[in-house]
Each structure stands twice: as C-alpha cells, then as structure tokens.
C-alpha positions as CSV (number, residue, x, y, z in Angstrom):
1,M,6.1,-7.6,11.9
2,L,5.6,-8.1,8.2
3,T,2.9,-10.4,7.0
4,V,2.7,-11.6,3.4
5,R,-0.3,-13.4,2.0
6,L,-0.4,-14.8,-1.5
7,P,-3.5,-15.9,-3.3
8,A,-4.1,-19.7,-3.3
9,A,-4.4,-19.8,-7.1
10,T,-2.6,-17.3,-9.3
11,P,-3.7,-17.4,-13.0
12,V,-1.7,-15.7,-15.7
13,L,-0.4,-12.5,-14.2
14,S,-0.5,-9.0,-15.6
15,A,2.5,-6.8,-15.3
16,V,1.1,-5.3,-12.1
17,A,0.4,-8.6,-10.4
18,A,3.8,-10.0,-11.6
19,A,5.6,-7.0,-10.2
20,V,3.8,-7.0,-6.9
21,L,3.0,-10.7,-6.2
22,L,1.6,-9.4,-2.9
23,V,-1.8,-9.2,-1.2
24,A,-1.1,-7.8,2.2
25,C,1.6,-6.4,4.5
26,S,1.9,-4.0,7.5
27,A,3.9,-0.9,8.3
28,S,4.5,1.6,11.0
29,V,5.4,5.3,10.6
30,E,6.1,8.0,13.1
31,V,4.6,11.3,12.3
32,E,4.8,14.9,13.5
33,K,2.7,15.7,16.6
34,S,-0.8,16.6,15.7
35,S,-4.3,15.8,16.9
36,P,-5.1,13.4,15.4
37,P,-1.7,12.4,13.9
38,K,-1.6,12.4,10.1
39,L,0.7,10.9,7.5
40,S,0.9,13.0,4.4
41,S,-0.2,11.5,1.1
42,D,3.3,11.8,-0.3
43,K,4.9,10.1,2.7
44,L,2.2,7.4,2.6
45,A,2.8,6.7,-1.1
46,T,6.6,6.4,-0.4
47,T,6.1,4.1,2.6
48,V,3.7,1.9,0.7
49,A,6.1,1.7,-2.3
50,E,9.1,0.9,0.0
51,R,7.1,-1.8,1.9
52,L,5.9,-3.5,-1.3
53,A,9.5,-3.4,-2.7
54,A,10.9,-4.8,0.5
55,T,8.3,-7.6,0.6
56,T,8.6,-8.6,-3.0
57,G,12.4,-8.0,-3.5
58,R,11.6,-5.9,-6.6
59,A,12.1,-2.2,-7.5
60,K,9.8,0.3,-5.8
61,P,6.5,0.5,-7.7
62,D,4.8,3.8,-8.7
63,I,2.3,4.5,-6.0
64,A,-0.1,7.5,-5.7
65,C,-2.2,8.2,-2.7
66,P,-4.8,11.0,-3.1
67,E,-5.2,11.9,0.6
68,D,-3.4,12.0,3.9
69,L,-3.9,9.1,6.3
70,V,-5.5,10.1,9.5
71,G,-4.1,8.3,12.5
72,K,-7.4,6.9,13.9
73,A,-8.0,3.1,14.2
74,D,-10.1,1.7,11.3
75,T,-9.5,4.7,9.1
76,T,-8.9,3.7,5.5
77,T,-7.6,5.3,2.3
78,R,-7.1,4.0,-1.2
79,C,-3.9,4.3,-3.2
80,K,-3.1,3.2,-6.7
81,L,-0.1,1.3,-8.1
82,T,0.6,1.9,-11.7
83,A,2.8,-0.5,-13.6
84,A,5.2,0.4,-16.5
85,D,2.6,-1.0,-19.0
86,G,-0.1,1.3,-17.6
87,S,-2.1,-1.3,-15.8
88,T,-3.1,-0.4,-12.3
89,L,-3.8,-2.1,-9.0
90,G,-5.8,-0.6,-6.1
91,V,-4.2,-0.7,-2.7
92,T,-6.2,-0.2,0.6
93,V,-4.4,1.2,3.6
94,T,-6.1,0.7,7.0
95,V,-5.0,2.1,10.3
96,I,-4.8,-0.8,12.8
97,S,-3.6,1.3,15.8
98,V,-2.0,4.5,16.9
99,D,0.6,4.8,19.6
100,G,1.4,8.4,20.3
101,K,2.9,9.7,17.1
102,K,3.3,6.2,15.6
103,I,0.6,5.1,13.1
104,N,0.5,1.3,12.5
105,F,-1.3,0.3,9.3
106,D,-2.0,-2.7,7.0
107,I,-1.5,-2.5,3.3
108,K,-3.7,-4.8,1.1
109,A,-3.5,-4.9,-2.7
110,D,-6.6,-5.7,-4.7
111,D,-6.8,-9.2,-6.1
112,T,-7.4,-8.1,-9.7
113,P,-5.5,-5.4,-11.6
114,T,-7.1,-3.1,-14.1
115,P,-5.6,-3.5,-17.6
116,A,-3.8,-0.6,-19.3
117,P,-6.0,1.6,-21.4
118,R,-5.7,0.9,-25.1
C-alpha cells in the first residue's frame, strides 16, 4: 500500500520540492537470503527513486544512498535527492518490518530542501 502525505501549507517551492511534492511513501523489496537480510545501497537508491517517480508521476530523481539497508525493524538510513539545479533534499528510509527475505520500509523526504551551492 502506498501512502502519500503532503504538507498542509506549501510555500514557494524549490526545484527539489517542486520535483518531488512528496513527504512520505512505503515500499517492499525482496532481497537475497542473508542474516539479517540486506538491501544494497545501489538497489535502495533505485527503489527510492522509482517509488518517488511513481508517486509523483514525474521522472525518477537522482538519489544516492551511502549505505546498505539492514532488514531489521526500526533500522534507518539517510539518502539524498539531488535536483538538476543542485539543490538537495534528505530522505529517511526506515524499516517497518521484515518477512523472510522481504524488507518493508517507509520513505520520508525532509520538509525543507537545501539550496544549491553558489
């Protein structure tokens, strides 16, 4: 199930916020058998980008995740969305449950983007 939450008041949007228009959604990914199960940082970045694109109806954003996601409830990692103008938005990924090789997680974008460096 996909859940989208938009902020109550949206001021003038940066390129990142305009591209994402998203605060939260969920995803599930099946991974190779390991103990505990892990989702590679590359696969996590791809999954987050695909979920954001599917939710917003826009092109896949540029997402980078610095570490693998360990399949253990309440584990979190931070990823970064970078817009074409160089502005960035932090994205928190939190494991909500693990069912065998399937990791279920929430994706929540920060409310405020960081402007592009000048």
